[in-house]
Kinemage of the C-alpha trace (Angstrom):
@kinemage 1
@onewidth
@group {chain A} dominant
@subgroup {mainchain}
@vectorlist {calphas} color= white
{ca met a 1} P -16.747 -0.884 15.273
{ca pro a 2} L -15.744 -3.643 17.703
{ca leu a 3} L -12.492 -5.394 17.042
{ca ile a 4} L -13.086 -8.549 15.018
{ca ser a 5} L -12.109 -11.012 17.726
{ca glu a 6} L -11.812 -14.107 15.572
{ca ser a 7} L -10.374 -14.329 12.079
{ca phe a 8} L -11.218 -17.251 9.831
{ca tyr a 9} L -7.800 -17.249 8.197
{ca gln a 10} L -5.761 -20.436 8.508
{ca arg a 11} L -2.393 -20.590 6.819
{ca pro a 12} L -1.192 -23.669 4.920
{ca lys a 13} L 0.741 -25.939 7.292
{ca trp a 14} L 3.912 -25.818 5.197
{ca leu a 15} L 4.088 -22.017 5.550
{ca phe a 16} L 4.991 -22.326 9.209
{ca ser a 17} L 6.418 -18.845 9.858
{ca gly a 18} L 5.682 -15.227 9.109
{ca his a 19} L 8.815 -15.036 6.959
{ca leu a 20} L 7.727 -17.934 4.753
{ca glu a 21} L 4.240 -16.473 4.493
{ca thr a 22} L 5.783 -13.195 3.343
{ca ile a 23} L 8.439 -14.499 0.955
{ca tyr a 24} L 6.692 -17.396 -0.769
{ca pro a 25} L 3.867 -15.500 -2.513
{ca ala a 26} L 6.189 -12.622 -3.401
{ca leu a 27} L 8.615 -14.920 -5.208
{ca phe a 28} L 6.544 -17.784 -6.517
{ca arg a 29} L 2.937 -16.744 -6.989
{ca gln a 30} L 1.794 -16.357 -10.582
{ca val a 31} L -1.518 -14.782 -11.533
{ca ala a 32} L -3.026 -15.105 -15.000
{ca leu a 33} L -4.842 -11.928 -15.945
{ca gln a 34} L -5.773 -10.041 -19.093
{ca glu a 35} L -3.398 -7.357 -20.314
{ca pro a 36} L -4.371 -3.976 -18.870
{ca glu a 37} L -4.906 -0.768 -20.772
{ca arg a 38} L -2.072 1.591 -19.804
{ca glu a 39} L -2.872 5.275 -19.430
{ca arg a 40} L -0.509 8.079 -18.486
{ca ile a 41} L -1.940 11.104 -16.732
{ca thr a 42} L -0.229 14.407 -15.997
{ca thr a 43} L -0.042 15.672 -12.430
{ca glu a 44} L -0.557 19.299 -11.436
{ca asp a 45} L 3.205 19.762 -11.125
{ca asp a 46} L 3.771 18.454 -14.685
{ca asp a 47} L 4.955 15.011 -13.657
{ca phe a 48} L 3.189 11.805 -14.686
{ca leu a 49} L 1.500 8.735 -13.243
{ca asp a 50} L 0.977 5.459 -15.113
{ca leu a 51} L -2.379 3.761 -14.610
{ca asp a 52} L -3.315 0.194 -15.548
{ca trp a 53} L -7.012 -0.243 -16.335
{ca tyr a 54} L -8.985 -3.460 -16.340
{ca lys a 55} L -12.314 -2.495 -17.869
{ca lys a 56} L -15.442 -4.517 -18.438
{ca gly a 57} L -17.970 -1.717 -18.587
{ca asn a 58} L -18.974 -1.804 -14.929
{ca ser a 59} L -20.198 1.216 -12.971
{ca arg a 60} L -18.145 0.392 -9.874
{ca leu a 61} L -14.381 0.779 -9.723
{ca val a 62} L -11.771 -0.603 -7.330
{ca val a 63} L -8.553 1.452 -7.066
{ca leu a 64} L -5.489 -0.555 -6.001
{ca ser a 65} L -2.404 1.039 -4.408
{ca his a 66} L 0.810 -1.004 -4.103
{ca gly a 67} L 3.518 -1.219 -1.468
{ca leu a 68} L 7.043 0.159 -1.084
{ca glu a 69} L 9.052 -0.348 -4.280
{ca gly a 70} L 6.158 -2.293 -5.777
{ca asn a 71} L 4.147 -1.614 -8.915
{ca ser a 72} L 0.917 -2.535 -10.655
{ca thr a 73} L 2.279 -5.906 -11.833
{ca arg a 74} L 3.017 -7.423 -8.421
{ca pro a 75} L 1.223 -10.747 -7.811
{ca tyr a 76} L -0.779 -9.319 -4.907
{ca met a 77} L -2.042 -6.520 -7.181
{ca leu a 78} L -2.944 -8.930 -9.983
{ca gly a 79} L -4.609 -11.378 -7.613
{ca met a 80} L -6.814 -8.682 -6.107
{ca ala a 81} L -7.640 -7.294 -9.549
{ca arg a 82} L -8.663 -10.738 -10.797
{ca glu a 83} L -10.919 -11.331 -7.801
{ca phe a 84} L -12.841 -8.097 -8.273
{ca leu a 85} L -13.098 -8.451 -12.032
{ca gln a 86} L -14.792 -11.785 -11.444
{ca lys a 87} L -17.243 -10.077 -9.077
{ca gly a 88} L -18.396 -7.421 -11.532
{ca phe a 89} L -16.075 -4.480 -10.817
{ca asp a 90} L -13.704 -2.554 -13.036
{ca val a 91} L -10.205 -2.239 -11.569
{ca leu a 92} L -7.558 0.474 -11.696
{ca ser a 93} L -4.011 -0.378 -10.540
{ca trp a 94} L -1.814 2.682 -10.440
{ca asn a 95} L 1.933 3.143 -10.172
{ca tyr a 96} L 3.596 5.681 -7.925
{ca arg a 97} L 6.101 8.136 -9.329
{ca gly a 98} L 9.124 6.251 -10.610
{ca cys a 99} L 7.579 2.797 -10.145
{ca ser a 100} L 6.464 2.060 -13.699
{ca glu a 101} L 9.729 1.241 -15.480
{ca glu a 102} L 10.493 4.909 -16.142
{ca leu a 103} L 11.808 7.520 -13.739
{ca asn a 104} L 9.417 10.363 -13.095
{ca gln a 105} L 10.203 13.865 -14.328
{ca lys a 106} L 10.636 15.669 -11.015
{ca val a 107} L 13.383 15.402 -8.437
{ca ile a 108} L 10.883 14.103 -5.858
{ca phe a 109} L 9.816 10.451 -5.680
{ca tyr a 110} L 6.791 8.976 -3.936
{ca his a 111} L 6.285 8.477 -0.211
{ca ser a 112} L 3.929 7.000 2.388
{ca gly a 113} L 1.860 10.156 2.734
{ca ala a 114} L 1.821 11.507 -0.830
{ca thr a 115} L -1.965 11.693 -0.973
{ca tyr a 116} L -1.844 14.414 -3.622
{ca asp a 117} L -1.100 11.716 -6.194
{ca leu a 118} L -3.833 9.386 -4.976
{ca asp a 119} L -6.166 12.377 -5.067
{ca ala a 120} L -5.226 12.991 -8.710
{ca val a 121} L -5.909 9.347 -9.573
{ca val a 122} L -9.273 9.301 -7.792
{ca arg a 123} L -10.399 12.577 -9.363
{ca his a 124} L -9.452 11.274 -12.798
{ca ala a 125} L -11.177 7.917 -12.280
{ca ala a 126} L -14.336 9.320 -10.703
{ca lys a 127} L -15.398 10.961 -13.953
{ca asn a 128} L -16.681 7.667 -15.350
{ca tyr a 129} L -17.843 5.704 -12.288
{ca ser a 130} L -20.712 6.034 -9.856
{ca glu a 131} L -18.933 4.326 -6.952
{ca leu a 132} L -15.270 3.886 -6.056
{ca phe a 133} L -13.540 1.605 -3.546
{ca leu a 134} L -9.958 1.817 -2.301
{ca ile a 135} L -7.652 -1.098 -1.527
{ca gly a 136} L -4.099 -0.444 -0.387
{ca phe a 137} L -1.246 -2.801 0.413
{ca ser a 138} L 1.397 -1.894 3.019
{ca leu a 139} L 2.610 1.627 2.101
{ca gly a 140} L -0.443 1.857 -0.158
{ca gly a 141} L -2.618 1.036 2.812
{ca asn a 142} L -1.123 3.879 4.837
{ca leu a 143} L -1.556 6.191 1.848
{ca ser a 144} L -5.210 5.197 1.394
{ca leu a 145} L -6.099 5.601 5.070
{ca lys a 146} L -4.412 8.997 5.333
{ca phe a 147} L -6.192 10.086 2.153
{ca leu a 148} L -9.580 9.081 3.553
{ca gly a 149} L -8.882 10.794 6.868
{ca glu a 150} L -7.921 14.039 5.171
{ca lys a 151} L -11.424 14.208 3.659
{ca lys a 152} L -10.432 15.613 0.287
{ca leu a 153} L -13.348 16.422 -2.013
{ca ser a 154} L -12.517 13.470 -4.249
{ca val a 155} L -13.421 11.119 -1.380
{ca gln a 156} L -17.121 11.742 -1.989
{ca lys a 157} L -17.609 8.866 -4.442
{ca ile a 158} L -15.614 6.404 -2.327
{ca lys a 159} L -17.946 4.001 -0.538
{ca lys a 160} L -15.591 1.591 1.266
{ca ala a 161} L -11.901 0.829 1.697
{ca val a 162} L -9.569 -1.998 2.676
{ca ala a 163} L -5.984 -1.653 3.954
{ca ile a 164} L -3.849 -4.803 4.070
{ca ser a 165} L -0.596 -5.253 6.032
{ca val a 166} L -0.546 -1.538 6.748
{ca pro a 167} L 2.177 0.184 8.837
{ca leu a 168} L -0.167 2.441 10.777
{ca asp a 169} L 2.823 3.759 12.742
{ca leu a 170} L 5.614 4.473 10.258
{ca ala a 171} L 8.339 5.051 12.847
{ca gly a 172} L 7.583 1.849 14.750
{ca ser a 173} L 7.371 -0.216 11.591
{ca cys a 174} L 10.609 1.197 10.204
{ca glu a 175} L 12.360 0.195 13.425
{ca lys a 176} L 10.783 -3.276 13.293
{ca ile a 177} L 11.742 -4.029 9.681
{ca ser a 178} L 15.331 -2.929 10.304
{ca ser a 179} L 15.851 -5.114 13.368
{ca gly a 180} L 17.425 -8.535 13.753
{ca gln a 181} L 16.330 -11.181 11.287
{ca asn a 182} L 13.999 -8.712 9.536
{ca ile a 183} L 16.900 -6.700 8.157
{ca ile a 184} L 16.920 -8.851 5.019
{ca tyr a 185} L 13.777 -7.013 3.906
{ca ser a 186} L 15.074 -3.515 4.588
{ca lys a 187} L 18.331 -4.230 2.755
{ca arg a 188} L 16.374 -5.366 -0.287
{ca phe a 189} L 14.358 -2.150 -0.278
{ca leu a 190} L 17.470 -0.058 0.282
{ca asn a 191} L 19.206 -1.547 -2.741
{ca thr a 192} L 16.447 -0.478 -5.122
{ca leu a 193} L 15.936 2.897 -3.443
{ca lys a 194} L 19.643 3.725 -3.655
{ca glu a 195} L 19.701 2.676 -7.295
{ca lys a 196} L 16.842 5.078 -8.014
{ca val a 197} L 18.693 7.922 -6.312
{ca ile a 198} L 21.763 7.281 -8.458
{ca arg a 199} L 19.689 7.177 -11.647
{ca lys a 200} L 17.771 10.284 -10.652
{ca ser a 201} L 20.991 12.167 -9.881
{ca leu a 202} L 22.043 11.738 -13.510
{ca ala a 203} L 18.852 13.498 -14.622
{ca phe a 204} L 19.149 16.198 -11.935
{ca pro a 205} L 22.880 16.916 -11.534
{ca gly a 206} L 23.758 18.489 -8.201
{ca glu a 207} L 20.210 18.290 -6.775
{ca leu a 208} L 20.590 15.059 -4.834
{ca pro a 209} L 23.210 14.477 -2.111
{ca val a 210} L 24.439 11.193 -3.596
{ca gly a 211} L 27.564 11.375 -1.447
{ca leu a 212} L 25.384 10.574 1.558
{ca leu a 213} L 24.455 7.161 0.160
{ca arg a 214} L 27.535 5.627 1.741
{ca lys a 215} L 26.236 6.627 5.188
{ca ile a 216} L 22.904 4.867 4.745
{ca lys a 217} L 22.605 1.577 6.616
{ca thr a 218} L 18.878 1.497 7.418
{ca leu a 219} L 15.580 2.651 5.933
{ca arg a 220} L 15.421 5.345 8.596
{ca asp a 221} L 18.782 6.640 7.362
{ca phe a 222} L 17.376 6.806 3.848
{ca asp a 223} L 14.319 8.677 5.073
{ca asp a 224} L 16.542 11.030 7.097
{ca tyr a 225} L 18.726 11.974 4.133
{ca phe a 226} L 16.375 11.597 1.176
{ca thr a 227} L 12.661 10.835 1.655
{ca gly a 228} L 12.149 13.455 4.348
{ca pro a 229} L 14.107 16.427 2.961
{ca leu a 230} L 13.118 15.795 -0.667
{ca his a 231} L 9.443 15.995 0.230
{ca gly a 232} L 9.506 18.963 2.589
{ca phe a 233} L 10.176 17.310 5.947
{ca ser a 234} L 13.142 18.138 8.155
{ca asp a 235} L 14.053 14.511 8.806
{ca ala a 236} L 12.684 10.989 9.118
{ca ala a 237} L 11.077 11.694 12.494
{ca glu a 238} L 8.940 14.520 11.108
{ca tyr a 239} L 8.142 12.528 7.985
{ca tyr a 240} L 6.894 9.586 10.071
{ca arg a 241} L 4.982 11.792 12.504
{ca val a 242} L 3.117 13.746 9.838
{ca asn a 243} L 2.276 10.822 7.564
{ca ser a 244} L 1.450 7.888 9.858
{ca ser a 245} L -2.152 6.913 9.134
{ca leu a 246} L -2.842 5.966 12.768
{ca gln a 247} L -3.672 9.600 13.560
{ca phe a 248} L -6.153 9.837 10.661
{ca leu a 249} L -8.313 6.812 11.483
{ca glu a 250} L -10.794 8.673 13.681
{ca his a 251} L -11.567 11.041 10.799
{ca ile a 252} L -12.470 8.344 8.264
{ca glu a 253} L -16.161 8.439 7.395
{ca val a 254} L -16.528 5.394 5.123
{ca pro a 255} L -16.573 1.738 6.243
{ca thr a 256} L -12.974 0.559 6.229
{ca leu a 257} L -11.309 -2.785 6.945
{ca ile a 258} L -7.744 -3.007 8.256
{ca leu a 259} L -6.269 -6.508 7.924
{ca asn a 260} L -2.936 -6.917 9.736
{ca ala a 261} L -1.385 -10.276 10.611
{ca gln a 262} L 0.116 -10.542 14.096
{ca asn a 263} L 3.187 -12.337 12.708
{ca asp a 264} L 3.872 -9.686 10.062
{ca pro a 265} L 7.655 -9.063 10.192
{ca phe a 266} L 7.159 -5.466 8.993
{ca leu a 267} L 4.707 -4.278 11.651
{ca ser a 268} L 5.392 -2.998 15.164
{ca glu a 269} L 3.038 -3.505 18.101
{ca ser a 270} L 1.703 0.003 17.525
{ca cys a 271} L 0.161 -1.246 14.279
{ca phe a 272} L -2.318 -3.296 16.313
{ca pro a 273} L -4.198 -0.596 18.271
{ca val a 274} L -6.652 -2.833 20.109
{ca lys a 275} L -7.962 -0.129 22.445
{ca leu a 276} L -8.531 2.280 19.574
{ca ala a 277} L -10.155 -0.480 17.558
{ca arg a 278} L -12.987 -0.712 20.043
{ca ser a 279} L -13.792 2.992 19.846
{ca leu a 280} L -13.897 3.830 16.137
{ca arg a 281} L -17.253 3.791 14.408
{ca asn a 282} L -16.209 3.210 10.796
{ca ile a 283} L -13.063 1.099 11.117
{ca his a 284} L -13.139 -2.699 11.233
{ca phe a 285} L -9.879 -4.196 12.549
{ca glu a 286} L -8.969 -7.812 11.883
{ca phe a 287} L -5.707 -9.097 13.360
{ca pro a 288} L -5.307 -12.816 12.483
{ca lys a 289} L -2.459 -14.697 14.153
{ca his a 290} L -0.909 -15.598 10.806
{ca gly a 291} L -0.588 -14.146 7.331
{ca gly a 292} L 2.852 -12.573 7.125
{ca his a 293} L 3.284 -9.334 5.199
{ca val a 294} L 0.968 -9.073 2.187
{ca gly a 295} L 0.684 -12.842 2.383
{ca phe a 296} L -2.511 -14.603 3.477
{ca thr a 297} L -1.907 -17.507 1.093
{ca gly a 298} L -4.933 -19.721 0.571
{ca pro a 299} L -5.061 -23.539 0.541
{ca ser a 300} L -2.967 -25.121 -2.214
{ca his a 301} L -6.026 -25.988 -4.278
{ca gln a 302} L -7.397 -22.442 -4.103
{ca lys a 303} L -6.047 -19.683 -6.337
{ca ser a 304} L -7.641 -16.877 -4.345
{ca phe a 305} L -5.871 -15.620 -1.213
{ca tyr a 306} L -7.699 -14.920 2.031
{ca ser a 307} L -7.008 -11.189 1.766
{ca glu a 308} L -8.708 -11.123 -1.633
{ca leu a 309} L -11.762 -13.060 -0.522
{ca arg a 310} L -12.018 -10.963 2.624
{ca ala a 311} L -11.759 -7.703 0.675
{ca val a 312} L -14.498 -8.815 -1.721
{ca glu a 313} L -16.720 -9.933 1.146
{ca phe a 314} L -16.275 -6.639 2.987
{ca ile a 315} L -16.778 -4.398 -0.018
{ca thr a 316} L -19.753 -6.224 -1.531
{ca arg a 317} L -21.647 -6.597 1.756
{ca asp a 318} L -24.893 -4.584 1.619
{ca leu a 319} L -24.180 -3.187 -1.870
């Protein structure tokens, strides 16, 4: 599809930078939503995933995938769930391994390309719905796009997808988030990731190289020493190369929207593939000037964010 040349998003004037657009909704947004129904499913390797269901008896289901070190209770997840519930969809927000208040039962964690877990969630959910739709935020966007491009059998019921603030190129984005004034974000992620490693090492004595934690200064370091090797990759470079969703876009067969803000402090230039955007049949690219990372705050009088309205508009068109 042609690149969407003009986005209708306009940020509030008081959010005058990509950093403010990123930080404000993450810290201060509150979303009122019904309590979900929590379900725990068992994975094929005898681990578990916690799923939050918002059910109203609809035949269509939206599956939400969160970002790095996020979970199903993040404001952006709740806001998107509320928007689709109001439009006649059921919603499933799932938590990656170790992201739902309890450490998972295997030495591995989650990662940007762990589509086997998304596949398990989709297969489980598809039993009771005629149509499914995927929405992923940041890491969850990369995960969703890679999953669609791999063409697993469980994709068959998926009709459309939306990826928001997605690091299409993992290596480039990791370098971007760890540079200059952006390092505040990577340090925040590193603190929680290191804490998980320490907690996990107590459950699996001798299986994690906790002594290497002192060497870790960047997210790439963490992926070099932990994410990569723990999940079968030799290092961060191989992990990024194998799992970056950019290489899977041409294989996606369902209509898909990618919404990336040009002032997103997490995304490298390679996450805005303008030339590729003009050649892909099923992918709609929208690159507004503003929005920050998983931001897209609406006007002060409007509870819904632009990303939520845009996702609803894209998914419900022609249904």
